C-alpha positions, 0 to 999 in steps of 0.5 A: 716869354718873347719880348718883341710884342710891345710898341717901342723899339729897343736898341743896343746903345753900348757894349764892352768886353774884357776877355782872354780874346781881347780887351775890346769887342773888335779884338774879340771878333778878330780873334774869333774870325781868325780862330786864334784861341786864347786857351792854353795847356797849363803845365803847372796844374796837374789834375785827375779826370774822373776815375783816370788818375793819370796826370792831366793838364787843363786847358784854360784861358786866363787874363794876363795879370797886367790887365788889373781887371779888378780895376777894370770891373770897378771902372765899367760898373761905375760907368753903368751905375752913374747913368741911373738906370737898372743894372742886372749883374749876372753871377754864378751860384753862391756855392761856386768857388769863385763867388766869394772873390767876386763878392769882394770885387763887386763890393768895391765897385757897388758899395751902395748895393744898387746892382740887381744880382741874377744867377745864370739860370734865372737871367733869361726870364728876368731879362725878358721881363725887364725888356718888356718894362723898357718897351713900355716906358717904365724904365729909361734903359737897362744894362746887363753886366756879367763877370766870372772866373772859372779858372779858379783852382777849386772850380777847375778841380771840381770840373776835372773830377766830374770829367767835364774839363778839357785837358791835353788828354780829354778834348771833348771837355770844356775849356774854361776862362775868365772875363767880363762883358756888358751891354746897355739897352735903350729906346734911343735909335742905334745901329743894332736893334734888339728885336726879340728875346725868349727864355726857355728850358731844356728838360733833358739837358745832359742827354744825347738823343736828338728826340730829347733835345727840344728846348733850344728849338722851342726857345728860338720858336718863341722869338716870333710867335704867330709868324714864320721865323726867317733863317738867320745869316749870323748865329752866335753860340755863347757857349758852344764847344763840345759835340753835344752843343753842335748836336743840340743846335743841329736838331733845333735848326732842322726842326725850325728850318728843315731842308726838305719839301713842304708837306703839300709838295711831298704829297703831290709828288707821291700821288704823281701829280708833279715831278720830284723837285729837289729842295733848294740848298740852304743859304750860307750861314756864319756861325761864331763860337767865342767860347772856342777862343775864350773858353767857357765864361760862365756868367759872362758868356751871354753878354760877351755873345751879345757884344760880339754879335753887335760888333759883327753886325756892324763890321765895316768889311761885311756887315750882317743884316741880322743875328741870332744869339743862342745861350745853351749852357750845361744846365737847363736854362736856354736863351735866344735873342734876335738882333737886327742891323738898322744901318747898311754901313759899319758902326763902332761900339761905345766902349 
């Protein structure tokens, strides 16, 4: 469901991050633009990958211990809860190894149980419904907070057993990390407007055939129902690391913005009614993939991508006019958000 059809505009009023790529969204942007990865080979944690029983060493992105991030989680959540509006908390599944640790941390930050817990797979649909409520004036604001730590040893072992973990000998797997991120939406004017959002599914997740990967394209198409979706200048890929992620995006972009002649021109050319024109080269696009810096952040990946997009849109050196944020995880859920820079000058986050 797209969330852009109501009358009241919605803006990203504030955002913040704590990740291996930096303890601010500007630091994360700098690390992402420069390609400085926080992912490191951990030589003291040997794992067996699938049926390969050689010693593999995982590639992880861990937060420095001095950050005391349990305290940072409590501080950030209390800031959001003090504002008396709904707060969505994105969590991994209850069966995840890190869930019990997260529950203990969050019980200190939210003793009254005011957070609305949402799983990663359910986030996109729940968020779309809440944005509609915000546009209708039913709520004053909405905050989204994501927290995860995929570097939990049990989780690392499980990923390795499924041959999904990136190691020193398996570059096509996924590096994993830990951290949190959040953002707040309101109807108060701000530099970044939340123009539309859409939730979707990829029923053929896990397959590699382009003809099977339709979910992401369908999700992005829903951002502008009944009209033409312009080609974005900036794309933030919340989780893209592996070749399969690039294949899914390539298929979606070719379907939505094909670099070929329109059907009418193609027919006229074949009939000899006009000479064969060449398709105009597509304009330059900037693709940012924060997961290559921070590793897979699980429940924190989507709000991290939103914060990064806001920071890049408002970057004083070269502000971007609009951004498309796509979240395509390993499971079936897909999410897309269209953001617009309402100002011509740079801006700062309210961290």
